[in-house]
Steps between C-alpha positions, in 0.01 A plus 500: 500500500495625151326820619767558769774424255346750259497777774858436599598496122324835460676641806835378371439664167417826682814470702708449184331795325569715810858391506535584129337832559739596803816367347458560120241765444541723798844375616717801390259756657477308831878470501521874458267557786678259730832676419340833591396351834832329594748704299573872533664716241676797673650797321820614656551874434859624508615815688508807281865591398677782686527852358824669585660834412820550297719408801304195606297668773171311541196705415242221488511151650264209562464342848285208639220623727203309647142509358192374705219305353204303634307191392142591601370139528778414747468827688123453576394506864768747630297819473580589856865549409437729197574808697852373602567417135393841378718665773802296405471600135390864575196444286131611551298220675222505233750439224656207678153348583404521131811327379471215749141452411565475121384211296835471330753242602792752514483867600780741563476680833798730453791478259863610566458572868784589736660206674376593847139494372544154352659378833196640694264316272694167550495539873119508490509130364178539303386206293491578122721810520835464332802703391709472182809679389482730206744730324455877573670780322707724733651833419778563759534881426129563525399782251849527342457479118136393555380630163784306321447174688118506523335227721336162483168343605442229761547236234838642404383648181661824390262788498708815444850608397772260412325230700233519234705560196745214570250278675554195281882484561487612875219253585680190377345168383256323736531126529220244555550188718273214603442363849257264673205600715362321817140463607510858635630630176831587657814489265749220551824506306559132466798561267669749739463881528597650158752772467349850443532641142771743421417866564436750218771686324725781659439846365800752515408857468682810388365673808745596768326466838706782664434738209131399499491572876642845478280587196187407687607683817588828319191479280283456814670794659452721192130403473450584865683830476296609193175376670436308171263229404771258381815467304727277286869463452719301260867445513671323210847443347516687170774280361317169542124581546503322842242637742672546836191617686129565423281654774143611542295680758261406653632150541404175680643200678481186279494286806149651567396663172140553610181433301364652186191629675711690754501883461808617313613151409545577130699820582740293714571221270501689165852532352480869403844493343380286210113524503426867552575728204554863580571824311880539554505882470841666456706177540383443147707800365806271528341295227434810296852613549650166385273499191579860400873468550515162319323660204730802517204751508633667810826543698561573872579866414213576271279785633126499545271794600275361785244774471530621854297208626196487267475368140186473295442208259163549339241518774738349757762654723824337613627623834841481672530487886730798482529788244797458263610697199785372285643157608749265344372142446720392791316757719164382369582157652661645807206734584243253353330753271182361338509776236859433403420127470199583286723693248749223484222244432384733212844480349514115542148439360237250604600200284865496621414565863239217491761264360735575783227475768426147377867417459558574872247231586187709581167352397657140524548266795847462626468122539579501871422170663198615699131465418277799425749730314322764298617659179437864589322729254659642189256613240568451131668789341228524238268615780721784635405859464759785527414540865572124552848542375545790743360319805697185422817698501463552882348173576119553486267306280713184539486238773792288604586251782777574752691200366478621146639844602785349700589277203498795257742700724713186524535521122646856534724389788653208313573673182179477297401129520157406632534190718219267605455527886494170676445359846599134473866415462451119467275216614662169629354165556556323832797303342666823376388501132446839357155520333491870447779769493467867398780693348510874410295546184513807280159576365623769250748781478297820544770773476868523435748506774583863411144604546469310827818685631354838405152424659693378809687845518158679466349286778798573730412866477155431642666378817837669518436855367344775714132530424463151364179334603675188643750667742369298794626189329863616503761273660824621651733241361341388168360682193133451448297520180121514528172669439211619710136462401164625624179392332127535556291193546200430286157454659380163376138611541515826303802446270638836598801594706446511876671688771701195611857471376797264472854610581792294365879497453685271264886503492821303479822505702790535460419706196838435334492125553141399592451207747142553591182661370250607765137600443302652785123578460292669774128460442266782612725697737304700760729803488738604218463277199815592307723193430806697601355553848331168590686247279850624454595475870384140499719431196800649678448293818467170297791588282737563788443167663490299184832636375655409835337152484651455146830612607529780253789745576493872422650591170876540513685398179812292589832553335593124475352147502196531726488250785213441747755417774715811443283796416650800329542831683221740463571814291529818682161663486461828319371806692119542479368789294387808684147509617276634225752436222354341194654168421469362150569132493645344197417142392739256666770350269435126440719297721557129600229387764583321812441128524669457839311290756262351242424131469623331179152484372415860569837625360472312178135607451579869545819476283329329215204725512741799462684330215827403673717203392569330837768268614437373862727290704415331840169444662289701749503874501693764306807606691698683230426631146697649217445763378422644842176687577502846369752443223428660163321271261716342235388430150510132563298412810710217657457432869703269726341390828666311785267320745555359842277265707267659749345848497747788461477810713568807295691763700370857479 
């Protein structure tokens, strides 16, 4: 009896020790393991916030679509039906066989499939094959503004464009919930089905979908007509810095962006307008003109001997496309004489020219809200030789991005202030709280308003005077100021210039009261490479449609208070000069710009940027203004605006 009692006592001690071990020593760890078996922590990912244009048109949305997965342990023994499963998902049979035979507990068969494929899988009734709803990014306009928007991965992570740059705010905050699991590890919401988390923030862009569409279409037509390798175009508002359109060719569909290993993938998704620096060629002469006139080293009527097309500097020779003798500085810009530009740069000097090149923003990122922007290449002035000063005068030896060049011309168009270009107007949370809002921001004043007006008059000659290199950019109803450019491309392997070229045109319209700046770049045209031939017609086509879209009316100075409802009568047109007559255009007298038809935000931004003291009454869009458009500028710039609800149609 004592022995049996001793055995039972020993067993009791062991049980007590085991109980202490399970409850005290290993209790927390066992409780955690039990919770993992019987409780599930599920992360609920919100839908990405929408991206819309300036008028609220949806450019990117998130929708629920089915994804198909398999639990291999449950699926076992159904190999005979693998072919039907592969056919329903449009997948190779070996791939489906490998996934269903995996040792993992959970394997994706196909993610974000079309609804009809998910329905076909469900009709098969296979054990262990399930569907779940996931958020998929959808771009309703396909390739429209693809390089601005970018695209996302299957896990809704931003990979390119604004989707990548603003990923943290568009993606929203995921939320973790806990639920119970049954013996087959299926989730049971014993406390009810939780509400989904709020979607990410809404992003409102400065892009105008209709302007973006016409820009892309006309750029594609221009690239096709020139048999070119690609192209880029930028449309921006010079008074605010808002980017209205940004296009690149070749392009892609963000709904199906392709894979990195695909041939040509990098060319399609690369945003050339901000990532690819190029030598601007003669468009850079506008920067030279602004610097030289601001420093008062040259005037429009100063004469330069252009050496009949050939000019020697040391062991180098500067060439002009056409032989010229004596030209005024205005004609140097009009005919795009490299030799004339070289002699102007000699007067200006390297140090001063370099200062203005940097002041116009070259060699510095613009700060646009897109990933991958490059600085361009501007070598320090200490490393310049005399030939470098000469070549930089006509846009060689310096590399810029298309957006930098458009912003620089915007500074000339708005009276001399360099504005930061931007794409995002504001970002709003789902409850309407503004977390980010961009306003027009002046980086610096580059030149005076007087200089900007003089340079504008010179750039008008390029388009409007006979023999100007930009004649194909001329509009019938609006004055245009702009500059053509043709530049050789550098061979990246040899470091020398190749036979490939870039033709470009940059300008603004209407020249006397600029509303838009447009840059068009045609890369490696197959025929003529001159910017005035391949790029200027594209500028013209874009400008005509954009001005109509913005409701800009032809210049006609009214005699009284201007009203958008009652338009003034047009002046009787003067007879055109006889064919062959030489027309000398004088710089336009400064006059009151038109604010008719603009929203309150746009009107105030333009007026304040131009130095007006504004009194606005009402809400909506500008219906009347005093002084009226075209009136002579008074010493005190005071402007009264009357606004009415709803968009205003400005009569021609």
